[in-house]
NUBA-259350 format. One record per residue (C-alpha): y, x, z. Coordinates in steps of 0.2 Angstrom, whole numbers, padded with zeros to 4 digits, always signed. Example, Ala and Ser with C-alpha at 12.3 -4.5 7.8 and 13.67 -1.06 7.14 Angstrom:
-0022+0062+0039;-0005+0068+0036;
***
This chain:
-0073+0828+1147;-0059+0819+1137;-0067+0820+1120;-0083+0811+1124;-0073+0797+1133;-0063+0794+1117;-0078+0793+1106;-0085+0780+1118;-0069+0770+1117;-0069+0771+1098;-0086+0764+1097;-0083+0749+1109;-0066+0744+1101;-0072+0745+1083;-0074+0729+1072;-0090+0719+1074;-0099+0713+1059;-0103+0695+1059;-0109+0681+1047;-0096+0673+1036;-0093+0655+1038;-0101+0653+1021;-0117+0661+1028;-0117+0652+1044;-0116+0635+1034;-0131+0641+1024;-0141+0646+1038;-0137+0630+1048;-0142+0619+1032;-0158+0629+1029;-0163+0627+1048;-0159+0609+1049;-0168+0606+1032;-0183+0616+1038;-0185+0607+1054;-0184+0590+1045;-0196+0595+1032;-0208+0602+1044;-0207+0587+1056;-0210+0575+1042;-0224+0585+1034;-0233+0587+1051;-0231+0569+1055;-0237+0564+1038;-0252+0575+1040;-0257+0569+1057;-0255+0551+1052;-0266+0553+1036;-0279+0563+1047;-0280+0549+1060;-0282+0536+1047;-0296+0545+1038;-0305+0548+1055;-0303+0530+1060;-0310+0525+1043;-0325+0537+1046;-0329+0529+1063;-0327+0512+1056;-0339+0516+1042;-0351+0523+1054;-0350+0508+1066;-0353+0496+1051;-0370+0504+1050;-0375+0495+1066;-0374+0477+1060;-0382+0482+1043;-0397+0490+1052;-0399+0475+1063;-0399+0464+1048;-0413+0475+1040;-0423+0475+1057;-0422+0456+1057;-0430+0456+1040;-0416+0446+1032;-0415+0458+1017;-0434+0459+1015;-0438+0441+1018;-0451+0445+1032;-0449+0452+1049;-0453+0471+1050;-0467+0476+1061;-0465+0494+1065;-0451+0507+1068;-0457+0517+1052;-0455+0501+1041;-0437+0498+1048;-0432+0516+1045;-0440+0516+1027;-0431+0500+1022;-0415+0507+1029;-0416+0523+1019;-0419+0513+1003;-0405+0500+1006;-0391+0509+1014;-0383+0521+1002;-0374+0535+1010;-0355+0539+1006;-0351+0554+0996;-0348+0565+1012;-0361+0556+1022;-0379+0561+1026;-0392+0551+1035;-0409+0555+1044;-0422+0545+1052;-0431+0551+1068;-0448+0544+1074;-0453+0549+1092;-0440+0562+1093;-0444+0571+1076;-0435+0571+1059;-0446+0560+1048;-0437+0551+1034;-0422+0554+1023;-0415+0544+1008;-0422+0547+0991;-0404+0552+0984;-0395+0568+0983;-0386+0571+1000;-0371+0582+1002;-0380+0591+1017;-0396+0589+1026;-0395+0586+1045;-0413+0592+1048;-0408+0609+1041;-0399+0613+1058;-0411+0614+1072;-0398+0615+1085;-0390+0599+1079;-0407+0590+1078;-0410+0596+1096;-0393+0589+1101;-0396+0573+1093;-0412+0570+1102;-0405+0575+1119;-0390+0564+1117;-0399+0549+1110;-0400+0533+1122;-0414+0522+1122;-0404+0506+1120;-0386+0511+1116;-0377+0517+1101;-0370+0535+1103;-0356+0542+1093;-0350+0560+1094;-0343+0576+1085;-0352+0592+1083;-0347+0609+1076;-0363+0616+1067;-0368+0627+1054;-0366+0613+1042;-0348+0611+1047;-0338+0599+1058;-0349+0583+1059;-0345+0565+1065;-0362+0557+1069;-0369+0540+1075;-0386+0538+1083;-0393+0521+1083;-0409+0518+1093;-0423+0508+1083;-0436+0498+1093;-0448+0485+1086;-0458+0473+1097;-0476+0478+1098;-0473+0496+1091;-0474+0509+1104;-0465+0522+1093;-0447+0526+1096;-0435+0528+1082;-0417+0535+1078;-0406+0531+1063;-0393+0545+1062;-0379+0545+1050;-0366+0559+1050;-0350+0563+1040;-0344+0580+1035;-0326+0579+1042;-0321+0595+1034;-0325+0588+1017;-0316+0571+1021;-0301+0580+1027;-0300+0592+1013;-0289+0581+1002;-0277+0579+1017;-0277+0598+1019;-0274+0601+1000;-0260+0588+1001;-0252+0596+1015;-0253+0613+1006;-0244+0605+0992;-0231+0598+1003;-0228+0615+1010;-0225+0622+0993;-0214+0608+0988;-0204+0610+1005;-0201+0628+1002;-0195+0625+0984;-0184+0611+0991;-0177+0624+1004;-0174+0636+0990;-0164+0623+0980;-0154+0618+0995;-0150+0636+0999;-0144+0639+0982;-0133+0624+0981;-0126+0627+0998;-0122+0645+0994;-0112+0641+0979;-0104+0626+0985;-0100+0630+1003;-0087+0643+0999;-0075+0631+0990;-0081+0614+0996;-0081+0615+1015;-0072+0599+1018;-0085+0589+1007;-0099+0596+1017;-0091+0592+1033;-0089+0574+1027;-0107+0574+1022;-0112+0580+1039;-0102+0568+1048;-0109+0553+1037;-0127+0559+1040;-0124+0561+1058;-0116+0544+1060;-0130+0534+1052;-0143+0527+1062;-0157+0513+1060;-0145+0501+1068;-0130+0505+1056;-0134+0510+1038;-0118+0504+1031;-0109+0520+1032;-0106+0529+1015;-0099+0546+1010;-0083+0546+1000;-0086+0553+0982;-0073+0562+0973;-0074+0573+0957;-0090+0576+0947;-0096+0593+0954;-0112+0597+0963;-0107+0591+0980;-0101+0575+0973;-0118+0572+0965;-0126+0576+0981;-0115+0564+0991;-0119+0550+0978;-0138+0554+0980;-0136+0552+0999;-0127+0536+0997;-0141+0530+0985;-0153+0535+0999;-0144+0525+1012;-0144+0510+1000;-0163+0511+0999;-0165+0513+1018;-0153+0498+1020;-0163+0487+1008;-0179+0493+1016;-0173+0489+1034;-0168+0472+1028;-0184+0469+1019;-0194+0473+1035;-0183+0461+1045;-0187+0447+1032;-0205+0451+1032;-0206+0450+1051;-0197+0433+1050;-0209+0427+1037;-0224+0432+1047;-0219+0420+1060;-0215+0407+1047;-0233+0409+1040;-0241+0407+1056;-0233+0390+1060;-0244+0382+1046;-0261+0384+1054;-0254+0382+1071;-0247+0365+1066;-0264+0360+1058;-0274+0364+1074;-0261+0355+1084;-0261+0340+1073;-0280+0338+1074;-0280+0341+1093;-0267+0328+1096;-0277+0315+1086;-0294+0321+1093;-0305+0307+1101;-0313+0317+1116;-0326+0303+1117;-0331+0305+1099;-0344+0319+1098;-0342+0320+1079;-0324+0321+1080;-0324+0334+1093;-0337+0345+1082;-0326+0342+1066;-0310+0347+1075;-0319+0362+1083;-0325+0368+1066;-0308+0366+1058;-0299+0375+1073;-0311+0390+1072;-0308+0391+1053;-0289+0391+1055;-0290+0404+1069;-0300+0415+1058;-0288+0413+1044;-0273+0417+1056;-0282+0433+1061;-0281+0439+1043;-0264+0432+1039;-0254+0447+1046;-0264+0460+1036;-0263+0450+1020;-0244+0449+1021;-0243+0468+1024;-0254+0470+1009;-0243+0459+0999;-0228+0468+1004;-0234+0484+0997;-0242+0477+0980;-0241+0461+0970;-0259+0463+0964;-0270+0465+0980;-0289+0465+0978;-0294+0456+0994;-0304+0441+0986;-0322+0438+0991;-0328+0424+0980;-0342+0413+0986;-0350+0397+0980;-0340+0381+0985;-0341+0363+0981;-0325+0358+0973;-0324+0340+0979;-0328+0345+0997;-0317+0359+0997;-0303+0349+0990;-0305+0336+1003;-0306+0349+1017;-0289+0356+1011;-0282+0338+1010;-0287+0335+1028;-0279+0351+1034;-0263+0347+1023;-0261+0329+1030;-0260+0336+1047;-0243+0345+1042;-0235+0328+1041;-0246+0313+1047;-0231+0301+1044;-0233+0303+1025;-0245+0296+1013;-0257+0309+1007;-0268+0306+0991;-0283+0318+0986;-0290+0318+0969;-0304+0330+0967;-0315+0336+0953;-0334+0337+0955;-0344+0353+0952;-0347+0370+0959;-0336+0386+0957;-0335+0404+0964;-0318+0406+0973;-0312+0415+0989;-0311+0399+0999;-0301+0407+1013;-0287+0414+1003;-0286+0399+0991;-0285+0388+1006;-0270+0399+1013;-0261+0397+0995;-0265+0379+0993;-0259+0374+1011;-0243+0385+1008;-0239+0373+0993;-0243+0358+1003;-0231+0365+1017;-0218+0368+1005;-0219+0350+0998;-0218+0344+1016;-0202+0354+1019;-0193+0352+1003;-0198+0334+0997;-0189+0318+1002;-0196+0313+1019;-0208+0299+1019;-0212+0301+1000;-0231+0303+0996;-0239+0320+0992;-0254+0322+0981;-0267+0336+0982;-0277+0337+0966;-0291+0348+0959;-0297+0347+0940;-0304+0357+0927;-0296+0360+0910;-0301+0368+0894;-0288+0379+0885;-0294+0386+0869;-0310+0396+0874;-0306+0397+0893;-0310+0385+0906;-0298+0384+0921;-0299+0377+0938;-0282+0369+0943;-0277+0366+0961;-0261+0356+0963;-0249+0349+0975;-0237+0335+0968;-0222+0329+0978;-0208+0316+0974;-0194+0327+0980;-0177+0331+0972;-0185+0343+0960;-0180+0361+0955;-0167+0366+0942;-0175+0375+0927;-0164+0390+0929;-0172+0392+0947;-0190+0391+0941;-0193+0410+0940;-0182+0415+0954;-0191+0405+0967;-0207+0415+0964;-0198+0432+0968;-0201+0440+0985;-0189+0433+0999;-0180+0422+0987;-0174+0405+0993;-0165+0391+0985;-0147+0389+0991;-0150+0370+0994;-0166+0373+1004;-0166+0363+1020;-0167+0373+1036;-0166+0392+1039;-0184+0396+1043;-0195+0408+1031;-0190+0422+1021;-0195+0416+1004;-0212+0425+1003;-0223+0410+1003;-0223+0408+0984;-0225+0427+0982;-0241+0425+0993;-0247+0411+0983;-0244+0420+0966;-0253+0436+0972;-0268+0426+0978;-0269+0417+0961;-0267+0434+0952;-0280+0442+0963;-0292+0428+0956;-0286+0432+0938;-0275+0416+0937;-0257+0412+0939;-0246+0399+0947;-0237+0385+0936;-0222+0374+0940;-0218+0358+0933;-0202+0351+0939;-0185+0344+0935;-0170+0338+0946;-0174+0321+0953;-0192+0321+0946;-0202+0329+0960;-0211+0345+0958;-0229+0350+0954;-0236+0367+0959;-0253+0372+0951;-0264+0387+0956;-0273+0390+0939;-0288+0401+0941;-0303+0405+0929;-0317+0393+0933;-0333+0403+0936;-0346+0390+0935;-0361+0390+0947;-0367+0373+0942;-0361+0363+0927;-0346+0352+0933;-0347+0334+0929;-0332+0328+0918;-0325+0316+0931;-0314+0316+0946;-0313+0306+0962;-0298+0299+0971;-0295+0296+0990;-0280+0291+0999;
***
């Protein structure tokens, strides 16, 4: 009986094998890295997927006003008298997207398809056709998702009715969500491969470095754990030139970028508030001067207020776009009368400071410009003139046409009589978030001239500055003149 007991005692008291400190550090680093990479990858995938689905829905819903326009006869020049004619014109004029298919129903049966190559045919799936007919509402637009033999489809059902025609119609547009999301899925698979490679590299570096550099690793962990979005000022002490030192330097550089990004975001939020003050001031100024008993004055003020509110609704998205790119493509040129446009901007600009003398000098002619964005840029220059010029001095808003070699340019300027700008600061003031040290006040983040520059560049032009200390400043938005009607070689002046 004694021998078995001794054998049991030897097994229980024998040394246990455990992971070394080096191995445990490696495991910990790999686990943390894996969770971080997985979390960021999944979050990125979900965000991209949500954006694509939202874009699909937006595109589908945009079909509704297009179909209403067609049904009203605005695209054909005459009202359409039958459901069949509405659907036929729609099939001709509405071009499906690459992963989109459309189908027209008349009296509950598939009848019309566009004369283009479709990625898939809705009418090939009888079950889907039956589902569409059963879900269709006689007066309401229906949107839904279906898994069919064609794949996962996001579809929109628009009822079509024409007065005097007893037929009922349906305009159906459907997106292949599997095809739309394939790019995101491919990107996620690529991310997985890159993440696995990153984990392998991290493990390799950690394995060779952990055994002899445990203390720098602890410093790295402490610095990373102590950093937060509220405090990005901590840095890792870097000593030597080995791999861990280079890793610490790389982490410090990452913290520098994060800190700069955080500061830029705060400045951008401040600038949003700054930019919104301009249209608010214009509306307030006109409302304060409004003669409630003058019908024409009320109508003009109403029109101006609606125009400014529309401009405010796009201001935030424009600033976000400018923050990501110096060359945004958001202009929508339309025909404008240069003289009328100049006077309208001058009227809005004068509301920024009614105590000043405002003079408007306008060219005569027609041009193609994005009036809304040019108004935003022009008023930004006027607002700068009010803020940074000598109080009480006049401000001049001008438009003129110039010929430089073989090119014709439209020049939209704001001239003030302020203290001027030193030559060495001419380029710096156009940089994002740049402000002159002697600027009055603390409002704004210096993004205004960047917005003006980006709008001018989006029109194929630029912003010019003519200024000297004590001689005032003239900012000019110079854009190519796309002539609609030959402009007269004259200008008109109004004070």
